[in-house]
C-alpha positions as CSV (number, residue, x, y, z in Angstrom):
1,M,15.7,-15.7,5.7
2,N,14.9,-11.8,5.9
3,I,11.5,-10.8,4.4
4,L,11.3,-6.3,3.9
5,V,7.2,-5.4,3.9
6,C,6.3,-2.5,1.7
7,V,4.2,-0.5,3.7
8,K,1.3,2.8,2.9
9,Y,0.1,5.0,5.6
10,V,-3.4,6.3,3.8
11,P,-6.0,8.4,4.3
12,D,-9.2,6.9,5.7
13,A,-11.5,6.1,2.8
14,T,-14.3,6.5,5.3
15,A,-13.7,10.5,6.1
16,D,-14.2,13.5,3.9
17,R,-10.5,13.4,2.5
18,T,-9.3,16.9,0.5
19,F,-6.2,18.6,-1.7
20,E,-3.4,20.9,-0.7
21,D,-3.5,24.4,-2.5
22,D,-0.1,22.7,-4.3
23,G,-3.0,19.4,-6.0
24,T,-1.2,17.3,-3.8
25,V,-3.8,14.8,-1.3
26,D,-3.6,16.0,2.3
27,R,-2.0,13.6,4.4
28,V,-1.6,15.4,7.8
29,G,-5.0,16.7,8.1
30,V,-6.6,13.6,7.6
31,D,-7.3,10.3,9.6
32,G,-5.1,8.0,8.1
33,L,-4.4,4.1,8.6
34,L,-2.2,1.6,7.5
35,S,-3.5,0.7,3.7
36,E,-5.5,-3.0,3.9
37,L,-4.5,-4.5,0.5
38,D,-0.5,-4.1,2.3
39,E,-2.1,-5.8,5.3
40,Y,-2.6,-8.9,3.4
41,A,1.7,-8.4,2.7
42,V,2.2,-8.1,6.5
43,E,0.2,-11.3,6.6
44,Q,1.8,-13.8,4.3
45,A,5.1,-13.0,5.7
46,L,3.7,-13.3,9.2
47,Q,2.5,-16.3,7.9
48,L,5.7,-17.5,5.6
49,K,7.2,-17.1,9.4
50,E,4.9,-19.5,11.5
51,K,6.1,-22.0,9.7
52,G,9.3,-22.6,11.9
53,E,11.7,-20.9,9.7
54,D,14.3,-18.6,11.1
55,I,12.4,-15.8,9.4
56,T,12.8,-12.0,10.1
57,V,10.2,-9.6,8.8
58,T,10.3,-5.6,8.7
59,A,7.4,-3.3,7.7
60,L,8.9,-0.1,5.5
61,C,7.1,2.8,5.5
62,V,7.7,6.5,3.4
63,G,5.3,9.0,4.2
64,P,5.2,12.2,7.1
65,E,5.5,11.9,10.5
66,K,2.0,10.2,10.3
67,A,3.0,7.9,8.4
68,V,4.6,5.9,11.0
69,D,1.1,4.5,12.8
70,A,1.0,2.4,9.5
71,V,4.7,1.2,11.0
72,R,3.0,0.6,14.2
73,K,0.1,-1.5,13.2
74,A,2.1,-3.8,11.2
75,L,4.9,-4.4,14.4
76,Q,1.5,-4.8,16.2
77,M,-0.2,-7.5,13.6
78,G,3.5,-9.2,14.9
79,V,6.2,-8.2,11.9
80,D,9.5,-7.9,13.8
81,Q,10.5,-4.0,13.0
82,G,10.1,-1.5,11.1
83,I,11.4,0.7,9.6
84,H,9.6,5.1,8.5
85,V,11.4,7.5,6.1
86,V,10.2,10.5,6.3
87,D,12.1,13.9,5.4
88,D,10.5,16.9,4.0
89,A,10.9,16.8,0.6
90,I,9.5,13.7,-0.2
91,A,5.8,14.8,-0.2
92,G,4.6,14.6,-3.6
93,S,6.6,12.1,-5.1
94,D,4.8,10.0,-7.5
95,Y,5.6,6.2,-8.2
96,A,8.7,6.7,-9.7
97,A,10.1,9.0,-7.0
98,T,8.9,6.5,-4.3
99,S,9.8,3.3,-5.8
100,L,13.7,5.1,-6.1
101,V,13.4,6.2,-1.8
102,L,12.3,2.4,-1.3
103,A,14.7,1.0,-3.9
104,K,17.8,2.8,-1.8
105,A,15.7,1.5,1.5
106,V,15.7,-2.0,0.6
107,E,19.6,-1.5,0.1
108,K,20.2,0.2,3.2
109,V,18.8,-2.9,4.5
110,A,20.5,-5.6,2.0
111,G,23.8,-4.1,3.0
112,D,23.4,-4.8,7.0
113,G,22.0,-8.0,6.4
114,G,20.5,-9.3,3.7
115,V,16.9,-8.9,2.1
116,D,15.6,-12.4,1.0
117,L,12.4,-11.4,-0.1
118,V,10.8,-7.9,-0.5
119,M,6.7,-8.0,-0.3
120,C,4.0,-5.9,-1.5
121,G,0.5,-6.0,-1.4
122,M,-1.0,-5.5,-4.9
123,A,-1.8,-2.1,-4.9
124,S,-2.4,1.2,-2.6
125,T,-5.9,1.8,-1.5
126,D,-5.1,5.3,-2.2
127,G,-3.9,5.9,-5.6
128,A,-4.4,2.2,-6.9
129,A,-1.9,2.4,-9.8
130,G,-0.5,-1.0,-8.9
131,I,3.7,-0.2,-9.7
132,I,5.1,0.1,-7.1
133,P,6.1,-3.6,-6.8
134,A,7.6,-3.7,-10.6
135,M,9.4,-0.2,-10.7
136,L,10.6,-1.4,-7.4
137,A,11.9,-4.8,-9.1
138,E,13.0,-2.7,-11.7
139,R,15.5,-0.7,-9.5
140,L,17.3,-3.6,-7.6
141,S,17.4,-5.6,-10.6
142,W,15.8,-8.5,-9.2
143,P,12.6,-11.0,-10.7
144,Q,8.9,-10.2,-10.0
145,V,6.4,-11.9,-9.4
146,T,3.3,-10.3,-9.2
147,M,-0.5,-10.7,-8.0
148,A,0.0,-14.0,-5.7
149,S,-2.8,-15.7,-3.9
150,V,-0.9,-18.3,-2.2
151,V,2.8,-18.5,-1.6
152,E,4.9,-21.7,-0.5
153,T,9.3,-20.9,-0.2
154,Q,11.4,-23.5,0.1
155,G,14.8,-22.4,0.7
156,D,15.7,-19.9,-1.7
157,Q,12.7,-20.7,-3.7
158,V,9.7,-19.5,-3.9
159,R,6.3,-20.8,-5.7
160,V,3.0,-19.0,-6.4
161,K,-0.2,-19.0,-7.8
162,R,-2.0,-16.6,-9.7
163,D,-5.3,-16.7,-10.6
164,S,-6.7,-14.5,-13.5
165,D,-10.2,-14.5,-14.8
166,T,-10.0,-17.6,-17.8
167,A,-6.6,-19.5,-15.7
168,T,-5.4,-19.8,-12.8
169,E,-0.7,-20.2,-13.0
170,V,1.6,-21.7,-10.8
171,I,5.3,-19.8,-11.0
172,G,8.7,-20.5,-9.5
173,A,11.0,-18.3,-8.9
174,T,14.4,-18.0,-6.3
175,M,15.0,-14.9,-4.4
176,P,15.8,-11.9,-3.8
177,L,12.7,-11.4,-5.2
178,V,9.6,-8.9,-5.3
179,L,6.7,-10.5,-4.5
180,S,3.2,-8.6,-5.1
181,V,0.4,-10.3,-2.7
182,T,-3.7,-10.0,-4.0
183,D,-6.5,-9.3,-1.5
184,Q,-7.6,-13.0,-2.3
185,S,-4.8,-14.1,-0.5
186,G,-5.7,-14.6,2.9
187,E,-7.3,-12.3,5.4
188,A,-5.2,-10.7,7.7
189,R,-5.0,-10.7,11.7
190,Y,-6.7,-8.0,14.0
191,P,-3.6,-7.1,16.4
192,S,-4.5,-8.5,19.7
193,F,-3.7,-7.0,23.3
194,K,-0.1,-9.2,23.7
195,G,1.1,-8.0,20.2
196,I,-0.3,-4.0,21.0
197,M,1.8,-4.1,24.3
198,A,5.2,-6.1,22.8
199,A,4.9,-3.6,19.6
200,K,6.1,-1.4,21.9
201,K,9.1,-2.8,23.1
202,K,10.4,-3.6,18.8
203,P,12.9,-1.8,17.2
204,L,11.8,1.4,14.7
205,E,13.8,2.8,12.9
206,T,14.1,6.5,11.1
207,W,15.3,7.5,8.0
208,S,15.8,10.2,6.5
209,L,17.0,10.5,2.5
210,S,20.1,11.8,3.7
211,D,20.4,8.2,5.5
212,L,19.6,6.9,1.7
213,G,22.1,8.7,0.0
214,V,19.0,10.1,-1.9
215,D,18.8,13.8,-2.8
216,A,16.4,16.1,-2.5
217,G,16.1,16.9,-5.8
218,Q,15.4,13.6,-7.2
219,V,12.2,13.4,-5.6
220,G,8.8,15.9,-4.3
221,L,6.7,17.1,-6.7
222,S,8.7,19.1,-8.6
223,V,10.3,16.2,-10.7
224,A,6.6,14.6,-10.6
225,W,6.0,13.2,-14.3
226,T,2.6,14.2,-13.6
227,T,0.6,17.3,-11.8
228,V,-3.1,17.2,-10.8
229,E,-3.6,21.4,-12.2
230,D,-7.3,21.4,-10.7
231,T,-9.4,19.8,-8.0
232,T,-13.5,20.8,-7.7
233,A,-15.2,19.8,-4.1
234,R,-17.6,17.2,-4.3
235,P,-21.1,18.8,-4.2
236,P,-23.5,18.5,-0.9
237,R,-25.7,15.8,-1.1
238,S,-29.1,17.2,-1.7
239,A,-32.8,15.5,-1.1
240,G,-34.1,13.5,-3.0
241,E,-37.5,13.5,-4.8
242,V,-40.0,11.9,-3.7
243,V,-42.9,10.4,-6.6
244,K,-46.4,9.1,-4.8
245,D,-48.1,7.1,-7.1
246,E,-51.5,8.0,-6.3
247,D,-53.3,8.0,-9.2
248,G,-51.0,5.8,-11.2
249,S,-48.9,8.0,-12.5
250,G,-45.6,7.0,-11.0
251,A,-44.6,5.0,-13.2
252,G,-44.5,8.0,-16.2
253,A,-43.0,10.0,-13.6
254,L,-39.8,7.8,-12.8
255,T,-39.1,7.4,-16.7
256,D,-39.3,11.0,-17.1
257,F,-36.9,11.3,-14.2
258,L,-34.4,8.5,-15.9
259,A,-34.8,10.3,-19.0
260,S,-33.9,13.8,-17.7
261,K,-31.0,12.1,-16.1
262,K,-30.1,10.2,-19.1
263,F,-30.1,6.6,-17.6
264,I,-32.4,5.6,-20.1
């Protein structure tokens, strides 16, 4: 079985994130990392591999040059091989263009050796839209099962459990399949020292749009369905107001403050 896990390189949420002049997120001048929600997909793929079946797990990432770090993290966790799609024309792509590039990459991998299961996180930690798995399945003409908390396989059959606010569903599907998993599927492992050293010897390919047969005019900011027209920097944090309740007036001062901010 061949499992392909889509991983994304996202800006570190603890860093000061900024926008470029064209309204796109700065992904070069800020520290980045493998999206935490995608780590759950990597973990589930590795758990399937560890059950004794003949499974190869590949990490696929689309992003700038620094995005290769997300693939390396997946390799350190235990993924067998990695693919990084990088091309200047991709910058500024929306979900539609991103799903196109991912689909063409999946098709290329499938043509080389077959893909049985494409796994994704429930969303990325920067965009948080959660629509890439569905768009990818549509482009591939594959069935999809989303928001899985438990994943089991037997032959070409996949059995998943989905938890919602009101019910738990058990769904069966036949591969090939696009599957997304939630952050309730189990904590992702940390790379071990052995895994970090082994990752240096694992194959990692770099592909461009031409390798996928994608025209540069089909991706990028110029064909995006949505654009950011304006941004405003977050104001600097100001010092708080201290109210001393020395004469019993503290409650009134607090009430006045909350009312002035329209909290009450």
